[in-house]
N, C-alpha and C positions, 0 to 999 in steps of 0.2 A: 071391621071391614069383612064383607062376605067373601066366600071362596070365589064366586064368579067375578066380583069386582077386582080381587087380587089377580086372577088369571088375566082379565082384560088389561090391567095395569102392566103386567109383565109383558104381555103381547105387544102393547103399545110401545113400551121402552125398547124392547128388542127390535121390533119392526122399524122404529124411527132410526135406531143406530144402523141397522142393515140398509135402510133406504138412503141414509146419508152416504154410506160407503158406495152403494150401487150408483147413486147419483154422480159422485165424483168420478167413478170409472166410466159411466155411460156418457157423461157430458165432456170429459176431458181425455179419455183414452179411446173409447169406441167410436166417437164422432170423427168423421173424416174432415180434412181441410175443405174438401168440396162441399160437404153438407154445411159446415160452419159458415162458409162464405156466401152460399146461395139461399139458405133457408128463410131469410127475411126479405129477399127481393121479390120481384113480381114475375109472374109467368109460370108455365107448366114446370120448368126446370126447378124453380123454387119450391113448388109443392112436392115434387119428387124428392128433392133434397131433404125437406122437412119430414116427409114420410119415412124416408130411409133412416134419418136420425132418430125419429120416434120409435121405429122398430128396433134398432140396435140398442138404444137407450133402455127401452122397456124389457128387452130380452136380458140385458145386463142386470137391471134392477130386480127382475123376477128371479134370476139365478142366484143373486146374492141373498135375497130375502128367503127363498125356499131352502137353499143350502144352510143358511143360518138357522132357520126353523127346524130343519131336519137334525142338525147337529145338537140342538138343545131340546129336541122332542117337543117343540112348541106347538100347541094346538091351534093351527090356523084354520079358519073357516074358508072354504072355497068362495063362498059368496062375499065374504069380507075382502079377500085378496082381489077378486074381480072388481068389486066396487072401488077399492082403493086404487088399483091400477088404471081403471077407467077414468077416475078423477085425475090421476097423475097425467095420463095421456092428454086429456083436455086442457089442463092448466099448463103443462109443459109446452104443448103445441101453440097455445095462445101466447105465452110469454116469449117464446122463441121467434115470434114475428117481430119483436122488439118495440113496436109502437105502444103496446100496453105498458111496458116498462117506462117509456118516455111519458106516457099519460099519468102514471102514478107519480113520477117525479114532478110533473107540472102541478098535480093536485096537492102535493106536499110542499109546494113552493120551492122546489130545488131543480128547476129545469137546467141550470148551468152545470149541475153535477153530472148530467148525462154527457156533457162535452168534455169533462175533465179526463185527462190522460196521465197526469203526473201530480202527485206521487202514486195515485191509483187510477185505474180505469173506472170511471163512475158508472157507465152503463153496465160493465161486467159485474161490479160489486152490487148494484141494485138488482140486476138480473138474478144473481145467485141468492140474494136475500129473499126475493119473491119466490124462487124455486124452493128454498128452505121452508118458507111459509106453506107452500103447497104440499111439501112432503109431510109437514105436521098434519095437515088435513088427510093425507093419504094414510098415515099411521093411525089416526083416529078412526077412520072408516074400517081399516083392517081390524082394529081392536074391538070396535063396536059389535062386530058379528061373531066374536070369539066366544 
């Protein structure tokens, strides 16, 4: 394994771990009740709520990523960070409209899972799984430019 490949692999692993922590904080702590309840509805208030959520989410995500990288002296490329965070903003905003999550569940022949609320909330579980997939892509982009 070359030195560059090793560095990219380490950047990927650390970025993914930091992104998962940042995601949990941004989606579950930084998001307000107002944003959560309105972001998937229609109208100007919904878009403001979604925009506010995306802003606080990505500020949280960025802070966790950069603080982790600084603590470990991890060589992050500004281009990689911007590319990764842009991908995250696009995918997170799309998934938070909720209809794409329902569409994926229909495509996988699990539309009833979206309506499940016990023992788990199907929409929430599917939403989080798709966000995790997007975070994988974000970490790959960050690492690709390292």
